[in-house]
C-alpha positions in Angstrom: -15.4 -2.5 -32.0 -15.4 -5.8 -30.1 -14.5 -5.3 -26.4 -11.6 -7.2 -24.9 -12.5 -10.5 -23.2 -10.6 -10.7 -20.0 -10.5 -13.7 -17.6 -9.7 -13.4 -13.9 -8.4 -16.7 -12.4 -6.6 -17.9 -9.3 -4.0 -20.6 -9.7 -2.0 -22.4 -7.0 1.8 -21.9 -7.3 4.4 -24.5 -6.4 8.1 -23.9 -5.7 7.8 -20.6 -3.8 10.3 -20.8 -0.9 10.4 -17.1 0.1 9.0 -13.6 -0.4 11.6 -12.9 -3.1 10.3 -15.9 -5.0 6.8 -14.5 -5.0 8.0 -11.1 -6.1 10.1 -12.6 -8.9 7.2 -14.8 -10.1 4.7 -11.9 -10.1 7.1 -9.6 -12.0 7.8 -12.3 -14.6 4.1 -13.0 -15.1 3.2 -9.3 -15.4 5.6 -9.1 -18.3 4.1 -12.0 -20.3 2.1 -11.0 -23.4 -1.7 -10.9 -22.8 -1.4 -10.4 -19.0 -3.4 -7.4 -17.7 -2.6 -7.8 -14.0 -1.0 -10.4 -11.7 -0.6 -10.8 -8.0 1.3 -13.6 -6.2 0.4 -14.3 -2.6 3.3 -15.9 -0.8 1.2 -16.8 2.3 -1.4 -18.7 0.2 1.0 -19.7 -2.6 -1.4 -18.5 -5.2 -1.4 -16.5 -8.4 -4.3 -14.1 -9.1 -4.1 -13.2 -12.7 -6.2 -11.3 -15.3 -5.4 -12.2 -18.9 -6.6 -12.1 -22.5 -7.4 -15.7 -23.6 -6.8 -14.8 -27.2 -3.2 -13.8 -26.5 -2.2 -16.3 -23.8 -3.5 -19.6 -22.5 -3.1 -21.1 -19.0 -0.9 -23.8 -20.5 1.4 -21.2 -22.0 1.5 -19.4 -18.7 2.4 -22.6 -16.9 5.2 -23.4 -19.4 6.7 -19.9 -19.0 6.6 -20.1 -15.2 8.2 -23.5 -15.2 11.1 -22.0 -17.1 12.1 -19.8 -14.1 11.9 -22.7 -11.6 8.3 -22.5 -10.4 4.9 -24.0 -11.5 1.2 -23.4 -11.4 -1.7 -25.9 -11.2 -4.2 -25.2 -14.0 -6.5 -28.3 -13.6 -9.7 -26.3 -12.7 -11.8 -29.3 -12.0 -9.5 -30.4 -9.2 -7.6 -27.2 -8.4 -8.2 -27.3 -4.6 -7.6 -31.0 -4.3 -4.3 -30.8 -6.3 -3.3 -27.7 -4.2 -3.9 -29.6 -1.0 -2.0 -32.7 -2.4 0.9 -30.5 -3.4 1.0 -28.7 0.0 0.8 -32.0 1.9 3.5 -33.6 -0.3 5.8 -30.5 0.3 5.0 -30.6 4.1 5.9 -34.4 4.2 9.1 -33.7 2.3 10.1 -30.9 4.7 9.2 -33.1 7.7 11.3 -36.0 6.4 14.2 -33.7 5.6 14.0 -32.0 9.0 14.0 -35.3 10.9 16.9 -36.6 8.9 18.9 -33.4 9.3 18.2 -33.3 13.1 19.2 -36.9 13.5 22.7 -36.2 12.0 23.1 -32.7 13.5 22.6 -33.7 17.1 25.7 -36.1 17.3 27.6 -33.5 15.1 27.0 -30.8 17.7 28.0 -33.2 20.6 31.3 -34.0 18.9 32.0 -30.3 18.1 31.3 -29.3 21.7 32.8 -32.2 23.8 34.9 -34.5 21.6 36.9 -32.3 19.3 40.1 -34.1 20.3 39.1 -37.6 19.3 41.0 -39.2 16.3 39.6 -38.1 12.9 37.0 -35.8 14.6 36.9 -33.5 11.6 36.4 -36.4 9.2 33.6 -37.8 11.3 31.9 -34.4 11.5 32.3 -34.0 7.7 30.7 -37.4 7.2 27.7 -36.3 9.3 27.4 -32.8 7.8 27.6 -33.9 4.1 24.2 -35.6 3.9 22.6 -32.7 5.7 24.0 -30.0 3.4 23.7 -31.9 0.1 20.8 -34.2 0.6 18.4 -33.1 3.4 19.1 -29.5 2.5 19.4 -30.0 -1.2 16.4 -27.7 -2.0 18.6 -24.7 -1.1 21.5 -25.1 -3.5 19.1 -26.5 -6.2 16.9 -23.5 -6.0 19.8 -21.1 -5.8 21.3 -22.6 -9.0 18.0 -22.2 -10.8 17.9 -18.5 -9.7 21.5 -18.0 -10.8 20.7 -19.3 -14.2 18.1 -16.6 -14.6 20.3 -13.9 -13.0 18.2 -13.7 -9.9 18.4 -14.6 -6.2 16.2 -15.5 -3.3 16.4 -16.6 0.3 17.7 -20.0 -0.9 20.7 -18.1 -2.3 21.5 -16.8 1.1 21.2 -20.2 2.7 23.2 -22.0 0.0 26.0 -19.4 0.1 26.3 -19.3 3.9 26.2 -23.0 4.5 28.3 -23.7 1.4 31.0 -21.3 2.5 31.0 -22.8 6.1 31.1 -26.4 4.7 33.8 -25.9 2.0 36.0 -23.8 4.3 35.8 -26.6 6.9 36.5 -29.2 4.2 39.6 -27.3 3.2 40.8 -27.2 6.9 40.1 -30.9 7.2 42.1 -31.9 4.1 44.8 -29.2 4.1 45.5 -28.3 7.7 49.2 -27.6 7.1 48.3 -24.9 4.6 46.3 -22.9 7.2 48.9 -23.5 10.0 51.6 -22.0 7.7 49.4 -19.1 6.9 49.0 -18.4 10.7 45.2 -19.1 10.6 43.5 -21.1 13.3 42.1 -24.0 11.4 38.7 -24.3 13.1 35.9 -26.2 11.3 32.3 -25.2 11.0 30.6 -28.4 9.9 28.2 -28.3 12.9 27.3 -24.7 11.9 26.4 -25.6 8.3 24.4 -28.6 9.4 22.6 -27.0 12.3 21.7 -23.9 10.3 20.0 -26.1 7.7 18.2 -28.1 10.4 16.9 -24.9 12.0 15.8 -23.4 8.7 14.0 -26.7 7.8 12.4 -26.8 11.2 11.3 -23.2 10.8 9.8 -24.0 7.4 8.0 -27.0 8.8 6.3 -24.8 11.5 5.7 -22.0 8.9 4.0 -24.4 6.5 1.8 -25.8 9.3 0.9 -22.3 10.4 0.3 -21.0 6.8 -2.2 -23.8 6.2 -4.2 -22.6 9.2 -4.5 -19.1 7.8 -6.8 -20.4 5.0 -8.9 -22.5 7.4 -12.0 -20.3 6.7 -11.7 -21.0 2.9 -11.3 -24.7 3.6 -14.4 -24.7 5.8 -16.4 -23.0 3.0 -15.1 -25.4 0.4 -15.9 -28.3 2.8 -19.6 -27.1 2.8 -19.9 -28.1 -0.8 -21.9 -31.4 -1.4 -20.7 -34.2 -3.6 -24.0 -36.0 -4.4 -27.7 -35.2 -4.2 -31.1 -37.1 -4.3 -33.2 -35.8 -7.2 -36.9 -36.6 -7.5 -37.8 -38.2 -10.8 -41.1 -37.7 -12.7 -42.4 -41.0 -11.4 -41.7 -40.0 -7.8 -38.6 -42.2 -7.3 -35.4 -40.8 -5.8 -32.1 -41.1 -7.6 -28.6 -40.2 -6.2 -26.5 -38.2 -8.7 -23.3 -36.1 -8.6 -24.1 -32.5 -7.7 -22.3 -31.4 -10.9 -25.1 -33.1 -12.9 -27.9 -31.0 -11.2 -29.7 -28.7 -13.6 -31.9 -25.7 -12.9 -35.5 -26.9 -12.5 -34.5 -30.3 -11.0 -36.5 -31.3 -7.9 -34.2 -32.2 -5.0 -35.0 -34.1 -1.8 -33.4 -33.0 1.4 -33.4 -35.3 4.4 -32.8 -34.3 8.1 -29.2 -33.5 8.8 -28.3 -33.1 5.1 -26.5 -30.1 3.5 -28.3 -28.2 0.9 -26.4 -28.9 -2.4 -27.6 -25.9 -4.6 -29.7 -22.7 -4.3 -33.4 -23.0 -4.8 -37.0 -22.6 -3.6 -38.9 -25.0 -1.3 -42.0 -26.5 -3.1 -43.1 -28.9 -0.3 -42.4 -29.6 3.3 -40.7 -27.3 5.9 -37.8 -27.3 8.3 -35.3 -25.2 10.2 -32.0 -24.6 8.4 -28.6 -23.6 10.0 -27.3 -20.8 7.8 -24.5 -19.9 10.2 -21.6 -20.7 7.9 -22.9 -18.3 5.3 -24.6 -15.6 7.3 -22.7 -15.8 10.6 -26.0 -16.0 12.5 -26.1 -18.9 15.1 -29.9 -19.3 15.2 -31.5 -21.7 12.7 -34.0 -20.1 10.3 -37.5 -21.5 9.7 -38.1 -22.4 6.0 -41.5 -23.2 4.5 -43.0 -23.4 1.0 -41.6 -20.5 -1.2 -38.6 -20.0 1.1 -35.2 -19.7 -0.5 -32.5 -22.2 0.5 -28.8 -21.9 -0.2 -26.0 -24.3 -1.0 -23.8 -25.3 2.0 -26.4 -24.6 4.7 -27.5 -27.5 6.9 -31.0 -28.9 7.2 -32.0 -29.8 10.8 -35.0 -31.9 11.6 -37.5 -31.6 8.8 -37.6 -33.1 5.3 -38.5 -31.1 2.2 -38.3 -30.9 -1.5 -37.0 -27.8 -3.4 -36.6 -26.7 -7.0 -33.0 -26.0 -8.0 -32.5 -22.5 -9.4 -28.8 -21.7 -9.2 -26.2 -24.5 -9.6 -22.5 -24.9 -10.0 -20.6 -21.7 -10.0 -23.8 -19.6 -9.8 -24.7 -20.5 -6.2 -24.3 -18.1 -3.3 -21.7 -20.4 -1.7 -19.7 -20.6 -4.9 -19.8 -16.8 -5.2 -18.6 -16.5 -1.6 -15.8 -19.0 -2.1 -14.7 -17.2 -5.3 -14.8 -13.8 -3.6 -12.9 -15.0 -0.5 -10.3 -16.7 -2.6 -9.7 -13.6 -4.7 -9.8 -11.3 -1.7 -7.2 -13.4 0.1 -5.0 -13.3 -3.0 -5.3 -9.5 -3.3 -2.8 -7.1 -2.0 -3.2 -4.2 0.5 -1.5 -1.0 -0.6 1.3 -1.4 2.1 2.2 -4.7 0.5 3.5 -3.1 -2.7 6.2 -1.3 -0.7 7.1 -4.5 1.1 7.3 -6.3 -2.3 9.8 -3.7 -3.5 11.9 -4.2 -0.4 11.8 -8.0 -0.7 12.7 -7.7 -4.4 16.1 -6.0 -3.6 16.6 -7.6 -0.2 18.8 -10.5 -1.2 21.3 -8.6 -3.3 21.6 -5.9 -0.6 22.2 -8.6 2.1 24.9 -10.3 0.0 26.6 -6.9 -0.5 26.4 -6.3 3.3 27.8 -9.7 4.0 30.7 -9.3 1.6 31.4 -5.8 3.0 31.5 -7.0 6.6 33.7 -9.9 5.5 36.2 -7.5 3.9 36.2 -5.2 6.9 37.0 -8.1 9.2 39.6 -9.5 6.8 41.6 -6.2 6.8 40.9 -5.4 10.4 44.3 -6.7 11.6 42.7 -8.7 14.5 43.8 -12.2 15.4 42.2 -14.8 13.3 40.9 -12.1 10.9 40.1 -14.7 8.2 38.0 -16.7 10.7 36.1 -13.6 11.8 35.6 -12.6 8.2 34.2 -16.0 7.3 31.9 -16.0 10.4 30.6 -12.5 9.6 29.8 -13.4 6.0 28.0 -16.7 7.0 26.1 -15.1 9.9 24.8 -12.1 8.0 23.7 -14.4 5.1 21.9 -16.7 7.5 20.3 -14.2 9.8 18.9 -12.0 7.0 15.6 -13.3 5.7 12.9 -11.6 3.6 10.3 -14.2 4.5 9.1 -12.5 7.7 8.6 -9.3 5.6 6.9 -11.2 2.8 4.5 -13.0 5.2 3.6 -10.0 7.4 0.8 -8.6 5.3 -0.7 -11.6 3.3 -1.1 -13.8 6.4 -2.9 -11.1 8.3 -5.1 -10.4 5.3 -5.9 -14.0 4.8 -6.9 -14.5 8.4 -8.9 -11.2 8.5 -10.9 -11.9 5.3 -11.5 -15.5 6.5 -12.7 -14.3 9.9 -15.0 -11.8 8.0 -16.5 -14.7 5.9 -17.1 -16.7 9.0 -19.1 -13.7 10.4 -21.2 -13.1 7.3 -19.0 -10.3 6.1 -17.7 -10.7 2.6 -14.7 -8.5 1.7 -13.9 -8.2 -2.0 -10.3 -7.0 -1.7 -7.5 -6.3 0.8 -7.5 -2.6 -0.1 -11.0 -2.0 1.2 -10.1 -3.9 4.4 -7.2 -1.6 4.9 -9.2 1.6 4.2 -12.1 0.6 6.4 -10.3 1.5 9.6 -10.1 5.1 8.5 -13.9 5.5 8.0 -15.3 8.5 9.9 -18.6 9.0 8.1 -21.1 6.4 7.0 -24.1 6.9 4.7 -27.0 4.6 5.0 -29.8 4.0 2.5 -33.1 3.8 4.3 -35.3 1.1 2.7 -33.8 -2.4 3.1 -30.8 -1.0 5.0 -32.1 0.8 8.1 -35.6 -0.6 7.7 -36.7 -4.2 6.9 -37.4 -3.3 3.2 -40.8 -5.0 3.5 -43.2 -2.1 3.3 -47.0 -2.6 3.8 -50.0 -0.5 3.0 -51.3 0.9 6.3 -54.0 3.3 4.9 -55.7 3.8 1.5 -58.3 6.6 1.4 -60.4 7.4 -1.7 -61.7 10.8 -2.6 -65.4 11.0 -1.9 -67.5 9.7 -4.8 -64.7 7.8 -6.5 -65.3 4.2 -7.8 -62.7 2.4 -5.6 -63.0 -0.9 -7.5 -62.5 0.6 -11.0 -59.7 2.9 -9.9 -58.1 0.2 -7.7 -58.0 -2.0 -10.8 -56.2 0.9 -12.6 -53.6 1.2 -9.8 -53.1 -2.6 -9.9 -52.6 -2.6 -13.7 -49.9 0.1 -13.5 -48.1 -1.3 -10.5 -48.1 -5.0 -11.1 -45.1 -4.9 -13.5 -43.3 -2.0 -11.7 -39.9 -2.6 -10.1 -40.4 0.2 -7.6 -40.2 -1.2 -4.0 -43.5 0.5 -3.1 -45.4 -1.1 -6.0 -45.4 -4.6 -4.5 -47.2 -3.6 -1.2 -49.9 -1.7 -3.2 -50.5 -4.7 -5.5 -50.6 -7.1 -2.5 -53.0 -4.8 -0.6 -55.4 -4.5 -3.5 -55.3 -8.3 -4.2 -56.1 -9.0 -0.5 -59.1 -6.7 -0.9 -60.2 -8.7 -3.9 -59.3 -6.1 -6.5 -57.3 -7.2 -9.6 -56.5 -5.6 -12.8 -58.9 -5.7 -15.8 -56.8 -3.2 -17.7 -53.6 -3.2 -19.7 -51.7 0.1 -19.8 -50.7 1.1 -23.3 -47.8 3.2 -21.9 -46.0 3.4 -18.5 -43.3 6.1 -18.0 -41.1 5.9 -14.9 -40.2 9.4 -13.5 -37.0 8.9 -11.5 -37.4 9.6 -7.8 -41.0 10.8 -8.2 -43.3 8.1 -9.5 -44.9 6.9 -12.7 -47.2 8.2 -15.4 -49.3 5.6 -17.3 -51.8 5.7 -20.2 -54.8 3.5 -19.4 -58.0 3.5 -21.6 -56.7 6.6 -23.4 -56.4 8.5 -20.1 -53.2 9.5 -18.2 -52.9 8.6 -14.5 -50.1 9.4 -12.0 -48.9 7.5 -9.0 -46.1 9.1 -6.9 -45.0 11.9 -4.6 -46.5 15.3 -3.9 -43.8 16.8 -6.0 -45.0 14.8 -9.0 -48.6 16.1 -8.3 -47.4 19.7 -8.0 -45.3 19.5 -11.2 -48.3 18.4 -13.1 -50.7 21.0 -11.5 -52.9 18.3 -10.0 -55.3 19.4 -7.3 -55.2 17.8 -3.9 -58.3 18.3 -1.7 -57.6 19.8 1.7 -59.0 16.7 3.5 -56.7 14.3 1.6 -53.7 16.7 2.1 -54.3 16.9 5.9 -54.5 13.1 6.1 -51.3 12.8 4.1 -49.4 15.2 6.3 -50.7 13.3 9.5 -49.4 10.0 8.1 -46.1 11.5 7.1 -45.5 12.6 10.7 -46.1 8.9 11.7 -43.1 7.9 9.5 -45.3 6.6 6.7 -44.5 7.0 3.0 -47.2 8.8 1.0 -48.1 8.0 -2.6 -50.9 9.9 -4.4 -53.0 8.4 -7.2 -54.5 10.9 -9.7 -55.8 11.5 -13.1 -54.6 14.6 -15.0 -56.9 16.9 -12.9 -57.2 15.8 -9.3 -55.9 13.3 -6.7 -58.2 10.3 -6.5 -56.6 8.5 -3.6 -53.9 8.8 -0.9 -51.9 5.6 0.0 -49.8 5.4 3.2 -47.1 2.8 3.3 -44.8 2.1 6.2 -41.6 0.0 6.7 -40.4 -1.2 10.1 -37.0 -0.3 11.4 -34.7 -3.4 11.7 -34.1 -4.7 15.2 -30.4 -4.4 14.6 -30.4 -0.8 13.3 -30.5 1.1 16.6 -27.8 -1.0 18.1 -25.6 -0.8 15.0 -25.9 3.0 14.9 -25.0 3.2 18.6 -21.9 1.0 18.0 -20.9 3.2 15.0 -21.2 6.3 17.2 -19.0 4.5 19.9 -16.4 4.0 17.1 -16.4 7.8 16.5 -18.2 7.6 13.2 -20.9 10.0 12.1 -24.0 8.5 10.6 -26.1 9.9 7.7 -29.2 8.5 6.1 -30.3 9.1 2.5 -33.8 8.2 1.2 -36.1 9.0 -1.7 -38.9 9.1 0.9 -40.5 12.3 2.0 -39.1 14.7 4.7 -41.5 13.8 7.5 -41.1 10.1 7.1 -37.4 10.3 6.8 -37.2 12.5 9.9 -39.2 10.0 12.0 -37.1 7.0 10.9 -33.8 9.0 11.6 -35.1 10.0 15.1 -36.1 6.4 16.0 -32.8 5.0 14.8 -30.6 7.6 16.4 -29.2 8.8 13.1 -27.2 12.1 13.1 -28.5 13.6 9.9 -30.6 12.7 6.9 -31.6 13.8 3.4 -35.1 13.1 2.1 -36.4 12.9 -1.5 -32.9 12.0 -2.7 -32.5 10.9 -6.3 -29.6 8.5 -7.2 -27.6 11.5 -8.4 -28.3 13.3 -5.1 -26.9 10.3 -3.2 -23.8 10.3 -5.3 -23.3 14.0 -4.8 -23.9 13.8 -1.0 -21.1 11.2 -0.7 -18.8 13.3 -2.8 -19.7 16.4 -0.7 -18.6 14.5 2.5 -15.4 13.5 0.8 -14.6 17.1 -0.2 -14.9 17.9 3.5 -12.1 15.5 4.1 -14.2 12.5 5.3 -13.5 8.9 4.6 -16.9 7.7 3.6 -18.6 4.3 3.6 -21.9 4.0 1.7 -24.3 1.2 2.6 -27.1 0.3 0.3 -29.1 -2.5 -1.3 -30.8 -1.2 -4.4 -29.9 -0.3 -8.0 -30.5 3.3 -7.1 -27.6 3.1 -4.6 -25.0 1.8 -7.1 -23.9 5.3 -8.2 -23.2 6.3 -4.6 -21.6 3.0 -3.8 -19.2 3.4 -6.6 -18.3 6.9 -5.4 -17.7 6.0 -1.7 -14.2 5.2 -0.3 -15.7 1.9 1.1 -18.9 0.5 -0.4 -21.0 -2.0 1.5 -24.0 -3.9 0.1 -26.6 -5.6 2.1 -26.7 -9.2 0.9 -30.5 -9.4 0.3 -30.2 -6.5 -2.2 -29.8 -6.2 -5.9 -27.0 -8.0 -7.8 -25.8 -4.6 -9.2 -25.3 -3.2 -5.7 -23.4 -6.3 -4.6 -21.2 -6.3 -7.7 -20.3 -2.6 -7.2 -19.7 -2.9 -3.4 -16.3 -3.8 -1.9 -18.0 -5.5 1.1 -21.2 -7.5 1.3 -23.2 -8.1 4.5 -24.8 -11.5 3.7 -27.4 -11.5 6.5 -28.6 -7.8 6.1 -27.8 -7.4 9.8 -26.6 -3.8 10.2 -24.5 -4.7 13.3 -22.2 -6.5 10.9 -20.9 -3.0 9.7 -19.3 -2.0 13.0 -17.9 -5.5 13.2 -16.4 -5.1 9.7 -14.8 -1.8 10.8 -13.4 -3.5 14.0 -12.1 -6.3 11.9 -10.3 -3.8 9.6 -8.7 -2.1 12.7 -7.6 -5.5 14.1 -6.2 -6.7 10.8 -4.3 -3.5 10.0 -3.0 -3.5 13.6 -1.7 -7.0 13.1 -0.1 -6.1 9.8 1.7 -3.2 11.5 2.9 -5.4 14.3 4.2 -8.0 11.8 6.0 -5.4 9.7 7.5 -3.7 12.8 9.0 -7.0 14.1 10.1 -8.1 10.7 11.9 -4.8 10.1 13.3 -4.5 13.6 14.6 -8.1 13.4 16.6 -7.3 10.2 17.6 -3.7 11.2 19.1 -4.9 14.5 20.0 -8.4 13.5 22.1 -7.8 10.4 24.6 -5.3 12.1 24.9 -7.6 15.1 25.6 -10.5 12.7 28.2 -8.4 10.9 30.0 -8.0 14.3 29.3 -4.4 15.2 29.2 -5.2 18.9 32.6 -7.0 18.9 34.8 -3.9 19.4 32.7 -2.8 22.4 31.7 -6.1 24.1 33.7 -8.9 22.4 30.4 -10.5 21.3 30.1 -12.3 18.0 26.8 -13.9 17.0 27.1 -17.7 16.5 25.9 -18.7 13.0 23.7 -21.5 14.5 21.9 -19.0 16.7 21.4 -16.8 13.6 19.8 -19.8 11.8 17.4 -20.4 14.7 16.5 -16.7 14.9 15.9 -16.6 11.2 13.5 -19.6 11.4 11.8 -18.1 14.4 11.1 -14.7 12.7 8.8 -16.2 10.0 7.0 -18.5 12.5 6.4 -15.6 14.9 4.9 -13.4 12.1 2.5 -16.2 11.0 1.6 -17.0 14.6 0.8 -13.4 15.3 -1.5 -13.3 12.3 -3.3 -16.5 13.6 -4.1 -14.6 16.8 -6.6 -12.7 14.8 -8.8 -15.7 14.6 -9.5 -15.5 18.4 -10.1 -11.8 18.6 -13.6 -10.7 19.4 -15.4 -8.4 17.0 
């Protein structure tokens, strides 16, 4: 059976004016045929969608979304540029409409406040208000009409209803004043309210759009690191400038001082220092020489060099980071799903509350009941706004994930960012995580009378093609001693967590742990065993080399603890997190490393399944567990953990499984990631608190609940200003995250 081919893409969305718009678009897309999942981010105006290309194409999606009044940009070659252009055009349109509305509203307010008795005052105010309501504020009735045609509503519906009621009531009073006098109603006009409300809302949207654009500044910086053209070195030695999109793996590229690296590759001549800060978050430039890896987006400093392109286009580390950050910023934290449900029913509920408050006032029997009724309806419709609720979570998530990216912490989705603050136990792999992951042979002792050259050659032949991390230092040590393989093993069997068995020249040989020797009844001389135990106590890893009868050699390999490990573990303890270490290494070596690093507990000689079981055991005890690893053997435990963290220099499998990636392999980034989670979730909670409180307190006040006790009625113009301010304050609070210290 052929597996389903699913595509995950992010498309910019245009026409989103409020949180309800985002919820409606998301719900609509989810119900389209061929859609597996969809998430609309109001703060970033983007659609993250997973779909089956055989059932629906991007063009069909675009056409369907256009039918409900919105649109998506599907030109993948220029997506970001088109999105920036669309945002800039919308911003300019809002700015132009705001200036125009303000220019007419100011004299309108002056007349309403000081010159109501001049001849034709109502007609003059109507002349000033009409362009504001029907031209500069035309997006509100236009959008409301589109929503109505599809039996839906959004924030624009509230604005259009409230300003429309105020305007048309005032127009009726202007043209038919006698009718209202005969009915005993004070014929006051509210042209200034309808115009000023639209002006304030436009002004709020202007500030909101400006602030929202700043929330994605980290992504813009990353995209700005991409190079447009490069100099390739031709076969005749000449240099030719070509677009970076034409670079192919294997091309030789010249990098001059001050240039950005265009693609990933390996230096083949020259040397330099390269600033990798934008990718790793490390401020100190890194020395690069022949055989050093270089990455797209990093900045060359003084030297000049040539390198061979290896990963180009969407395969570069920078492209991978941009993709991950974009998808993470578009993902939703668990709390956002509740907010979306509220935003989805918010507008109909508000309209119901407004009508109810209007009816209560109308039948209240107070003087000017109709006027009070009208004001209550208008003020409730204006004050209530789902935008602050809709922006509360995504803006904080976008800023938090962007801040993480700037600090060398890649966060795959919003859920892991929200869960990370609850972590109270962290499990570390040893090699490559706590230690440098660059083991070296410290001691190699042969059994007396053994031909070290012949048997060294056998070890070399077995280990040279092995993927085990301890194989490389053995091969390097032997080659440095002038010993290379003259044999070809006819069979090599890997024994998980213990070592290898190989058939060389019709004889079986073993390389691995003492457990492997014991299981195969292999004799270890007391002198070799004593040495092995001594080296183990010095935190060295021991490997035995044997034939089927006896151990022929003992090899001691050690790895250095990272300079950042002790400090990182201290910081984790300060955060109240218990730290465990798992390793396939022996008990003595693991104990020595744990002691030096300050780790609470450890488990030695752990197989991949043991690591997985240990994580699950902690979870069964009620712990929220983070697993940190860098190898293929860690992927099982990473998948089991509540929050999985991969060290960036590790295997692709570990990075793919993990929810977070530490690009620089610096362990102190882990407490920073947890602090970032706590700050981000605290910001979300602050935003939601103020958004809810604003509506919980504001709507009853707008309905006139204080009038019987204090005689206070909220002015619709003040309600408009407050509504605009609520969204701006939420976005501004999220932006404060950028300046918080991790």
